[in-house]
All heavy atoms as TSV, in Angstrom:
chain	resi	resn	atom	element	x	y	z
A	1	MET	N	N	0.814	-1.198	0.006
A	1	MET	CA	C	0.067	-0.001	-0.028
A	1	MET	C	C	0.912	1.182	0.025
A	1	MET	O	O	1.814	1.413	0.838
A	1	MET	CB	C	-1.003	-0.055	1.204
A	1	MET	CG	C	-1.730	1.169	1.363
A	1	MET	SD	S	-2.849	1.305	2.789
A	1	MET	CE	C	-3.655	-0.168	2.694
A	2	THR	N	N	0.610	2.144	-0.940
A	2	THR	CA	C	1.336	3.441	-1.028
A	2	THR	C	C	0.753	4.414	-0.105
A	2	THR	O	O	-0.337	4.618	-0.116
A	2	THR	CB	C	1.413	3.866	-2.474
A	2	THR	OG1	O	1.985	2.888	-3.278
A	2	THR	CG2	C	2.175	5.128	-2.540
A	3	LYS	N	N	1.597	5.091	0.640
A	3	LYS	CA	C	1.155	6.199	1.475
A	3	LYS	C	C	1.850	7.466	1.000
A	3	LYS	O	O	2.955	7.509	0.790
A	3	LYS	CB	C	1.412	5.961	2.928
A	3	LYS	CG	C	0.716	4.796	3.530
A	3	LYS	CD	C	0.985	4.608	5.047
A	3	LYS	CE	C	0.303	3.535	5.615
A	3	LYS	NZ	N	0.558	3.320	6.946
A	4	ASP	N	N	1.111	8.574	0.927
A	4	ASP	CA	C	1.667	9.826	0.525
A	4	ASP	C	C	1.419	10.825	1.703
A	4	ASP	O	O	0.486	10.634	2.470
A	4	ASP	CB	C	0.881	10.336	-0.635
A	4	ASP	CG	C	1.267	9.599	-1.971
A	4	ASP	OD1	O	2.505	9.362	-2.180
A	4	ASP	OD2	O	0.385	9.337	-2.815
A	5	THR	N	N	2.269	11.836	1.774
A	5	THR	CA	C	2.211	12.815	2.864
A	5	THR	C	C	2.250	14.197	2.357
A	5	THR	O	O	2.930	14.513	1.440
A	5	THR	CB	C	3.542	12.612	3.788
A	5	THR	OG1	O	3.550	11.336	4.226
A	5	THR	CG2	C	3.468	13.516	4.926
A	6	ILE	N	N	1.399	14.929	2.992
A	6	ILE	CA	C	1.317	16.413	2.737
A	6	ILE	C	C	1.842	17.127	3.977
A	6	ILE	O	O	1.402	16.846	5.085
A	6	ILE	CB	C	-0.096	16.899	2.508
A	6	ILE	CG1	C	-0.717	16.256	1.226
A	6	ILE	CG2	C	-0.157	18.485	2.275
A	6	ILE	CD1	C	-2.118	16.532	0.931
A	7	SER	N	N	2.976	17.905	3.856
A	7	SER	CA	C	3.516	18.662	5.036
A	7	SER	C	C	2.923	19.969	5.098
A	7	SER	O	O	2.652	20.703	4.117
A	7	SER	CB	C	4.994	18.835	4.848
A	7	SER	OG	O	5.659	17.487	4.866
A	8	ILE	N	N	2.627	20.339	6.401
A	8	ILE	CA	C	1.815	21.676	6.589
A	8	ILE	C	C	2.743	22.399	7.644
A	8	ILE	O	O	2.992	21.868	8.687
A	8	ILE	CB	C	0.452	21.411	7.185
A	8	ILE	CG1	C	-0.380	20.600	6.269
A	8	ILE	CG2	C	-0.235	22.779	7.460
A	8	ILE	CD1	C	-1.546	20.065	6.833
A	9	LEU	N	N	3.084	23.627	7.319
A	9	LEU	CA	C	3.892	24.459	8.259
A	9	LEU	C	C	3.132	25.705	8.403
A	9	LEU	O	O	2.865	26.440	7.454
A	9	LEU	CB	C	5.350	24.749	7.738
A	9	LEU	CG	C	6.142	25.669	8.657
A	9	LEU	CD1	C	6.436	24.847	10.014
A	9	LEU	CD2	C	7.500	25.883	7.988
A	10	HIS	N	N	2.702	26.032	9.666
A	10	HIS	CA	C	1.941	27.233	9.996
A	10	HIS	C	C	2.329	27.807	11.326
A	10	HIS	O	O	2.307	27.121	12.341
A	10	HIS	CB	C	0.406	27.054	10.055
A	10	HIS	CG	C	-0.411	28.236	10.257
A	10	HIS	ND1	N	-0.550	29.273	9.433
A	10	HIS	CD2	C	-1.182	28.478	11.433
A	10	HIS	CE1	C	-1.288	30.209	10.049
A	10	HIS	NE2	N	-1.670	29.773	11.290
A	11	LYS	N	N	2.829	29.040	11.364
A	11	LYS	CA	C	3.396	29.731	12.510
A	11	LYS	C	C	4.332	28.757	13.306
A	11	LYS	O	O	4.237	28.585	14.515
A	11	LYS	CB	C	2.193	30.016	13.439
A	11	LYS	CG	C	1.354	31.144	12.819
A	11	LYS	CD	C	0.262	31.675	13.850
A	11	LYS	CE	C	-0.562	32.723	13.133
A	11	LYS	NZ	N	-1.588	33.212	14.033
A	12	ASN	N	N	5.364	28.286	12.593
A	12	ASN	CA	C	6.437	27.476	13.154
A	12	ASN	C	C	5.854	26.151	13.762
A	12	ASN	O	O	6.650	25.578	14.553
A	12	ASN	CB	C	7.299	28.230	14.094
A	12	ASN	CG	C	8.030	29.379	13.447
A	12	ASN	OD1	O	8.431	29.266	12.346
A	12	ASN	ND2	N	8.121	30.555	14.039
A	13	GLN	N	N	4.740	25.603	13.396
A	13	GLN	CA	C	4.259	24.378	13.823
A	13	GLN	C	C	4.106	23.503	12.611
A	13	GLN	O	O	3.519	23.785	11.625
A	13	GLN	CB	C	2.826	24.543	14.507
A	13	GLN	CG	C	2.914	25.308	15.800
A	13	GLN	CD	C	1.605	25.334	16.452
A	13	GLN	OE1	O	0.452	25.000	15.853
A	13	GLN	NE2	N	1.490	25.687	17.713
A	14	GLN	N	N	4.767	22.337	12.789
A	14	GLN	CA	C	4.793	21.295	11.674
A	14	GLN	C	C	3.760	20.295	11.883
A	14	GLN	O	O	3.586	19.778	12.899
A	14	GLN	CB	C	6.204	20.687	11.698
A	14	GLN	CG	C	6.325	19.662	10.622
A	14	GLN	CD	C	6.784	20.216	9.268
A	14	GLN	OE1	O	7.379	21.299	9.313
A	14	GLN	NE2	N	6.386	19.590	8.269
A	15	SER	N	N	3.005	19.932	10.786
A	15	SER	CA	C	2.042	18.880	10.886
A	15	SER	C	C	2.079	18.198	9.576
A	15	SER	O	O	2.748	18.497	8.669
A	15	SER	CB	C	0.611	19.452	10.957
A	15	SER	OG	O	0.434	20.252	12.182
A	16	GLY	N	N	1.507	16.982	9.581
A	16	GLY	CA	C	1.583	16.142	8.339
A	16	GLY	C	C	0.145	15.492	8.201
A	16	GLY	O	O	-0.528	14.971	9.154
A	17	LEU	N	N	-0.288	15.416	7.009
A	17	LEU	CA	C	-1.412	14.635	6.581
A	17	LEU	C	C	-0.947	13.401	5.759
A	17	LEU	O	O	-0.410	13.601	4.630
A	17	LEU	CB	C	-2.308	15.543	5.730
A	17	LEU	CG	C	-3.718	15.013	5.358
A	17	LEU	CD1	C	-4.536	14.882	6.550
A	17	LEU	CD2	C	-4.305	15.939	4.340
A	18	ILE	N	N	-1.162	12.312	6.318
A	18	ILE	CA	C	-0.714	11.060	5.676
A	18	ILE	C	C	-1.922	10.304	5.216
A	18	ILE	O	O	-2.844	9.931	5.936
A	18	ILE	CB	C	0.076	10.122	6.737
A	18	ILE	CG1	C	1.146	10.849	7.320
A	18	ILE	CG2	C	0.537	8.768	6.041
A	18	ILE	CD1	C	1.618	10.268	8.596
A	19	TYR	N	N	-2.073	10.191	3.737
A	19	TYR	CA	C	-3.255	9.538	3.283
A	19	TYR	C	C	-2.920	8.256	2.474
A	19	TYR	O	O	-1.839	8.154	1.951
A	19	TYR	CB	C	-4.088	10.604	2.445
A	19	TYR	CG	C	-3.225	11.162	1.310
A	19	TYR	CD1	C	-3.399	10.659	-0.056
A	19	TYR	CD2	C	-2.409	12.272	1.467
A	19	TYR	CE1	C	-2.791	11.209	-1.000
A	19	TYR	CE2	C	-1.760	12.801	0.436
A	19	TYR	CZ	C	-1.854	12.262	-0.861
A	19	TYR	OH	O	-1.290	12.845	-1.971
A	20	LYS	N	N	-3.850	7.378	2.657
A	20	LYS	CA	C	-3.738	6.053	2.011
A	20	LYS	C	C	-4.536	5.842	0.850
A	20	LYS	O	O	-4.270	4.962	-0.033
A	20	LYS	CB	C	-4.186	5.015	3.124
A	20	LYS	CG	C	-3.258	5.035	4.332
A	20	LYS	CD	C	-3.843	4.150	5.384
A	20	LYS	CE	C	-4.577	4.832	6.348
A	20	LYS	NZ	N	-5.059	4.199	7.501
A	21	SER	N	N	-5.671	6.673	0.683
A	21	SER	CA	C	-6.551	6.538	-0.418
A	21	SER	C	C	-7.121	7.928	-0.710
A	21	SER	O	O	-7.027	8.850	0.150
A	21	SER	CB	C	-7.649	5.538	-0.204
A	21	SER	OG	O	-8.342	5.926	0.838
A	22	PRO	N	N	-7.645	8.187	-1.869
A	22	PRO	CA	C	-8.283	9.498	-2.200
A	22	PRO	C	C	-9.374	9.752	-1.113
A	22	PRO	O	O	-10.145	8.864	-0.655
A	22	PRO	CB	C	-8.840	9.264	-3.537
A	22	PRO	CG	C	-8.106	8.180	-4.213
A	22	PRO	CD	C	-7.778	7.307	-3.025
A	23	PHE	N	N	-9.567	11.055	-0.827
A	23	PHE	CA	C	-10.636	11.546	0.053
A	23	PHE	C	C	-11.092	12.868	-0.324
A	23	PHE	O	O	-10.529	13.453	-1.155
A	23	PHE	CB	C	-10.097	11.658	1.510
A	23	PHE	CG	C	-8.891	12.548	1.741
A	23	PHE	CD1	C	-9.139	13.975	2.026
A	23	PHE	CD2	C	-7.584	12.155	1.525
A	23	PHE	CE1	C	-8.122	14.878	2.205
A	23	PHE	CE2	C	-6.616	13.055	1.661
A	23	PHE	CZ	C	-6.832	14.308	1.970
A	24	TYR	N	N	-12.253	13.247	0.143
A	24	TYR	CA	C	-12.926	14.491	-0.134
A	24	TYR	C	C	-13.273	15.185	1.010
A	24	TYR	O	O	-13.775	14.662	2.045
A	24	TYR	CB	C	-14.308	14.145	-0.902
A	24	TYR	CG	C	-15.069	15.384	-1.275
A	24	TYR	CD1	C	-14.802	16.205	-2.300
A	24	TYR	CD2	C	-16.166	15.634	-0.606
A	24	TYR	CE1	C	-15.468	17.329	-2.656
A	24	TYR	CE2	C	-16.998	16.688	-0.803
A	24	TYR	CZ	C	-16.603	17.574	-1.859
A	24	TYR	OH	O	-17.345	18.698	-2.118
A	25	ILE	N	N	-12.961	16.672	1.075
A	25	ILE	CA	C	-13.275	17.454	2.251
A	25	ILE	C	C	-14.348	18.471	1.602
A	25	ILE	O	O	-13.968	19.299	0.684
A	25	ILE	CB	C	-12.103	18.123	2.769
A	25	ILE	CG1	C	-11.108	17.058	3.325
A	25	ILE	CG2	C	-12.514	19.110	3.956
A	25	ILE	CD1	C	-9.813	17.679	3.802
A	26	ASP	N	N	-15.447	18.654	2.254
A	26	ASP	CA	C	-16.519	19.577	1.670
A	26	ASP	C	C	-16.250	20.983	2.345
A	26	ASP	O	O	-15.332	21.091	3.180
A	26	ASP	CB	C	-17.926	19.177	1.785
A	26	ASP	CG	C	-18.320	19.094	3.291
A	26	ASP	OD1	O	-17.618	19.540	4.163
A	26	ASP	OD2	O	-19.436	18.431	3.502
A	27	LYS	N	N	-17.096	21.960	1.949
A	27	LYS	CA	C	-16.852	23.310	2.452
A	27	LYS	C	C	-17.085	23.475	3.897
A	27	LYS	O	O	-16.770	24.482	4.516
A	27	LYS	CB	C	-17.760	24.298	1.644
A	27	LYS	CG	C	-19.235	24.102	1.860
A	27	LYS	CD	C	-19.972	25.109	0.991
A	27	LYS	CE	C	-21.531	24.868	1.215
A	27	LYS	NZ	N	-22.232	25.906	0.302
A	28	PHE	N	N	-17.734	22.413	4.582
A	28	PHE	CA	C	-18.045	22.483	6.000
A	28	PHE	C	C	-16.872	21.887	6.801
A	28	PHE	O	O	-16.898	21.769	8.001
A	28	PHE	CB	C	-19.281	21.920	6.387
A	28	PHE	CG	C	-20.509	22.501	5.645
A	28	PHE	CD1	C	-21.122	21.923	4.647
A	28	PHE	CD2	C	-20.836	23.756	5.980
A	28	PHE	CE1	C	-22.142	22.606	3.912
A	28	PHE	CE2	C	-21.884	24.547	5.309
A	28	PHE	CZ	C	-22.484	23.837	4.207
A	29	GLY	N	N	-15.925	21.162	6.126
A	29	GLY	CA	C	-14.819	20.469	6.828
A	29	GLY	C	C	-15.052	18.965	7.068
A	29	GLY	O	O	-14.272	18.285	7.645
A	30	ASN	N	N	-16.157	18.542	6.517
A	30	ASN	CA	C	-16.513	17.122	6.566
A	30	ASN	C	C	-15.666	16.273	5.588
A	30	ASN	O	O	-15.611	16.838	4.483
A	30	ASN	CB	C	-18.056	16.915	6.407
A	30	ASN	CG	C	-18.927	17.583	7.465
A	30	ASN	OD1	O	-18.588	17.562	8.636
A	30	ASN	ND2	N	-19.927	18.275	6.879
A	31	PHE	N	N	-15.303	15.131	5.959
A	31	PHE	CA	C	-14.506	14.372	5.055
A	31	PHE	C	C	-15.066	12.982	4.921
A	31	PHE	O	O	-15.642	12.363	5.810
A	31	PHE	CB	C	-12.942	14.374	5.315
A	31	PHE	CG	C	-12.774	13.898	6.758
A	31	PHE	CD1	C	-12.524	12.612	6.932
A	31	PHE	CD2	C	-12.771	14.826	7.782
A	31	PHE	CE1	C	-12.185	12.168	8.325
A	31	PHE	CE2	C	-12.502	14.429	9.120
A	31	PHE	CZ	C	-12.258	13.115	9.316
A	32	THR	N	N	-14.827	12.327	3.719
A	32	THR	CA	C	-15.094	11.070	3.470
A	32	THR	C	C	-14.058	10.359	2.596
A	32	THR	O	O	-13.572	11.096	1.610
A	32	THR	CB	C	-16.541	10.879	2.911
A	32	THR	OG1	O	-16.914	9.501	2.790
A	32	THR	CG2	C	-16.670	11.546	1.592
A	33	PRO	N	N	-13.726	9.107	2.652
A	33	PRO	CA	C	-14.053	8.243	3.727
A	33	PRO	C	C	-13.252	8.540	5.083
A	33	PRO	O	O	-12.186	9.139	4.900
A	33	PRO	CB	C	-13.547	6.846	3.239
A	33	PRO	CG	C	-12.522	7.094	2.238
A	33	PRO	CD	C	-12.890	8.527	1.636
A	34	THR	N	N	-13.763	8.170	6.159
A	34	THR	CA	C	-13.275	8.580	7.416
A	34	THR	C	C	-11.901	8.039	7.720
A	34	THR	O	O	-11.130	8.601	8.551
A	34	THR	CB	C	-14.233	8.308	8.503
A	34	THR	OG1	O	-14.542	6.990	8.581
A	34	THR	CG2	C	-15.502	9.089	8.397
A	35	ARG	N	N	-11.552	6.937	7.216
A	35	ARG	CA	C	-10.254	6.388	7.596
A	35	ARG	C	C	-9.174	6.478	6.450
A	35	ARG	O	O	-8.271	5.772	6.364
A	35	ARG	CB	C	-10.373	4.944	7.894
A	35	ARG	CG	C	-11.280	4.682	9.089
A	35	ARG	CD	C	-11.475	3.186	9.472
A	35	ARG	NE	N	-12.354	3.109	10.609
A	35	ARG	CZ	C	-11.955	2.994	11.878
A	35	ARG	NH1	N	-10.700	3.050	12.091
A	35	ARG	NH2	N	-12.749	2.805	12.746
A	36	ALA	N	N	-9.418	7.456	5.572
A	36	ALA	CA	C	-8.433	7.573	4.374
A	36	ALA	C	C	-7.123	8.229	4.805
A	36	ALA	O	O	-6.178	8.065	4.115
A	36	ALA	CB	C	-9.204	8.404	3.347
A	37	PHE	N	N	-7.172	9.013	5.901
A	37	PHE	CA	C	-5.888	9.695	6.298
A	37	PHE	C	C	-5.684	9.788	7.768
A	37	PHE	O	O	-6.637	9.537	8.515
A	37	PHE	CB	C	-5.885	11.123	5.619
A	37	PHE	CG	C	-6.888	12.015	6.156
A	37	PHE	CD1	C	-6.754	12.824	7.203
A	37	PHE	CD2	C	-8.114	12.055	5.367
A	37	PHE	CE1	C	-7.736	13.693	7.564
A	37	PHE	CE2	C	-9.065	12.962	5.841
A	37	PHE	CZ	C	-8.981	13.753	6.923
A	38	ASN	N	N	-4.490	10.127	8.179
A	38	ASN	CA	C	-4.100	10.321	9.496
A	38	ASN	C	C	-3.447	11.730	9.595
A	38	ASN	O	O	-2.818	12.150	8.664
A	38	ASN	CB	C	-3.133	9.214	10.076
A	38	ASN	CG	C	-3.694	7.940	10.146
A	38	ASN	OD1	O	-4.823	7.804	10.621
A	38	ASN	ND2	N	-3.031	6.861	9.847
A	39	ILE	N	N	-3.560	12.331	10.753
A	39	ILE	CA	C	-2.935	13.670	10.992
A	39	ILE	C	C	-1.840	13.564	12.031
A	39	ILE	O	O	-2.134	12.986	13.072
A	39	ILE	CB	C	-4.019	14.680	11.312
A	39	ILE	CG1	C	-5.111	14.822	10.293
A	39	ILE	CG2	C	-3.421	16.119	11.680
A	39	ILE	CD1	C	-6.251	15.600	10.805
A	40	SER	N	N	-0.630	14.038	11.775
A	40	SER	CA	C	0.427	13.923	12.817
A	40	SER	C	C	0.928	15.476	13.072
A	40	SER	O	O	0.468	16.374	12.430
A	40	SER	CB	C	1.605	13.170	12.135
A	40	SER	OG	O	2.067	13.846	11.034
A	41	GLY	N	N	1.714	15.502	14.050
A	41	GLY	CA	C	2.264	16.730	14.474
A	41	GLY	C	C	1.347	17.620	15.266
A	41	GLY	O	O	0.420	17.126	15.922
A	42	ALA	N	N	1.483	19.002	15.170
A	42	ALA	CA	C	0.646	19.837	16.045
A	42	ALA	C	C	-0.863	19.684	15.757
A	42	ALA	O	O	-1.707	19.668	16.632
A	42	ALA	CB	C	1.033	21.359	15.695
A	43	MET	N	N	-1.164	19.477	14.459
A	43	MET	CA	C	-2.649	19.366	14.215
A	43	MET	C	C	-3.259	18.017	14.729
A	43	MET	O	O	-4.383	17.932	15.092
A	43	MET	CB	C	-2.994	19.476	12.690
A	43	MET	CG	C	-2.739	20.917	12.225
A	43	MET	SD	S	-2.981	21.151	10.458
A	43	MET	CE	C	-4.635	20.787	10.297
A	44	GLY	N	N	-2.336	16.998	14.878
A	44	GLY	CA	C	-2.785	15.841	15.344
A	44	GLY	C	C	-3.021	15.775	16.864
A	44	GLY	O	O	-3.692	14.930	17.400
A	45	GLN	N	N	-2.239	16.568	17.471
A	45	GLN	CA	C	-2.370	16.747	18.959
A	45	GLN	C	C	-3.479	17.728	19.457
A	45	GLN	O	O	-4.004	17.575	20.572
A	45	GLN	CB	C	-1.109	17.254	19.525
A	45	GLN	CG	C	0.028	16.258	19.369
A	45	GLN	CD	C	1.444	16.891	19.836
A	45	GLN	OE1	O	1.456	18.017	20.160
A	45	GLN	NE2	N	2.514	16.130	19.689
A	46	ALA	N	N	-3.864	18.579	18.529
A	46	ALA	CA	C	-4.980	19.544	18.960
A	46	ALA	C	C	-6.224	19.299	17.977
A	46	ALA	O	O	-6.092	18.616	17.031
A	46	ALA	CB	C	-4.506	20.912	18.865
A	47	ARG	N	N	-7.274	19.913	18.326
A	47	ARG	CA	C	-8.364	19.956	17.435
A	47	ARG	C	C	-7.987	20.546	16.083
A	47	ARG	O	O	-7.522	21.518	16.118
A	47	ARG	CB	C	-9.593	20.496	17.987
A	47	ARG	CG	C	-10.163	19.773	19.206
A	47	ARG	CD	C	-11.284	20.507	19.750
A	47	ARG	NE	N	-12.326	20.752	18.869
A	47	ARG	CZ	C	-13.531	20.130	18.817
A	47	ARG	NH1	N	-13.973	19.469	19.908
A	47	ARG	NH2	N	-14.512	20.385	17.852
A	48	MET	N	N	-8.345	19.932	15.000
A	48	MET	CA	C	-7.938	20.506	13.716
A	48	MET	C	C	-8.651	21.858	13.569
A	48	MET	O	O	-7.994	22.815	13.049
A	48	MET	CB	C	-8.329	19.561	12.675
A	48	MET	CG	C	-7.953	20.085	11.178
A	48	MET	SD	S	-8.524	19.193	9.867
A	48	MET	CE	C	-7.376	17.816	9.856
A	49	SER	N	N	-9.810	22.140	13.978
A	49	SER	CA	C	-10.367	23.340	13.841
A	49	SER	C	C	-9.680	24.494	14.565
A	49	SER	O	O	-9.676	25.686	14.118
A	49	SER	CB	C	-11.883	23.352	14.266
A	49	SER	OG	O	-11.978	23.035	15.531
A	50	LEU	N	N	-9.032	24.136	15.643
A	50	LEU	CA	C	-8.342	25.126	16.423
A	50	LEU	C	C	-6.882	25.445	15.748
A	50	LEU	O	O	-6.254	26.416	16.039
A	50	LEU	CB	C	-8.123	24.749	17.882
A	50	LEU	CG	C	-9.452	24.559	18.705
A	50	LEU	CD1	C	-9.058	24.025	20.070
A	50	LEU	CD2	C	-10.229	25.859	18.794
A	51	SER	N	N	-6.483	24.490	14.965
A	51	SER	CA	C	-5.106	24.638	14.415
A	51	SER	C	C	-5.198	25.378	13.050
A	51	SER	O	O	-4.082	25.877	12.646
A	51	SER	CB	C	-4.553	23.245	14.040
A	51	SER	OG	O	-4.420	22.571	15.348
A	52	LEU	N	N	-6.261	25.484	12.483
A	52	LEU	CA	C	-6.260	26.168	11.136
A	52	LEU	C	C	-6.415	27.726	11.379
A	52	LEU	O	O	-7.056	28.143	12.296
A	52	LEU	CB	C	-7.526	25.660	10.356
A	52	LEU	CG	C	-7.531	24.231	9.847
A	52	LEU	CD1	C	-8.915	23.943	9.345
A	52	LEU	CD2	C	-6.454	24.052	8.812
A	53	PRO	N	N	-5.769	28.430	10.514
A	53	PRO	CA	C	-5.893	29.921	10.575
A	53	PRO	C	C	-7.262	30.382	10.434
A	53	PRO	O	O	-8.035	29.761	9.755
A	53	PRO	CB	C	-5.006	30.432	9.559
A	53	PRO	CG	C	-4.838	29.376	8.492
A	53	PRO	CD	C	-4.970	28.068	9.337
A	54	LEU	N	N	-7.606	31.533	11.066
A	54	LEU	CA	C	-9.047	32.077	10.995
A	54	LEU	C	C	-9.389	32.427	9.525
A	54	LEU	O	O	-10.633	32.419	9.195
A	54	LEU	CB	C	-9.149	33.227	11.856
A	54	LEU	CG	C	-9.039	33.005	13.370
A	54	LEU	CD1	C	-9.109	34.360	14.111
A	54	LEU	CD2	C	-10.100	32.076	13.746
A	55	ASN	N	N	-8.432	32.758	8.732
A	55	ASN	CA	C	-8.724	33.147	7.298
A	55	ASN	C	C	-8.574	31.952	6.412
A	55	ASN	O	O	-8.594	32.106	5.149
A	55	ASN	CB	C	-7.821	34.310	6.877
A	55	ASN	CG	C	-6.360	33.941	6.868
A	55	ASN	OD1	O	-6.095	32.869	7.392
A	55	ASN	ND2	N	-5.627	34.805	6.342
A	56	TYR	N	N	-8.667	30.650	6.840
A	56	TYR	CA	C	-8.509	29.520	6.036
A	56	TYR	C	C	-9.783	29.421	5.165
A	56	TYR	O	O	-10.966	29.589	5.533
A	56	TYR	CB	C	-8.404	28.325	6.866
A	56	TYR	CG	C	-8.348	27.016	6.099
A	56	TYR	CD1	C	-7.140	26.639	5.541
A	56	TYR	CD2	C	-9.508	26.165	5.993
A	56	TYR	CE1	C	-7.060	25.452	4.808
A	56	TYR	CE2	C	-9.391	25.075	5.239
A	56	TYR	CZ	C	-8.234	24.665	4.627
A	56	TYR	OH	O	-8.193	23.538	3.911
A	57	ALA	N	N	-9.571	29.168	3.872
A	57	ALA	CA	C	-10.695	28.905	2.912
A	57	ALA	C	C	-10.395	27.788	2.011
A	57	ALA	O	O	-9.118	27.487	1.670
A	57	ALA	CB	C	-10.921	30.211	2.207
A	58	LEU	N	N	-11.369	27.158	1.521
A	58	LEU	CA	C	-11.180	26.014	0.567
A	58	LEU	C	C	-10.896	26.629	-0.804
A	58	LEU	O	O	-11.441	27.630	-1.234
A	58	LEU	CB	C	-12.321	25.146	0.457
A	58	LEU	CG	C	-12.706	24.467	1.817
A	58	LEU	CD1	C	-13.923	23.684	1.710
A	58	LEU	CD2	C	-11.493	23.492	2.094
C-alpha cells in the first residue's frame, strides 16, 4: 500500500497529513471516507479546527 504525505507548516508548527486513499473534504470540513488519512504533528495533537488559521478557505 502506498502512502503519501502532505507537509503543513503554519506559525512554526509542523504537521503532516498522511493519506492512504483518495478523500474528499467539503466546504464545512466534513470528509469521506473517514479512515483515508491520519494527521500527525501539531494538528494531530490539537483539534484541527483550532489549528487552522481564521482566514482559512477552501
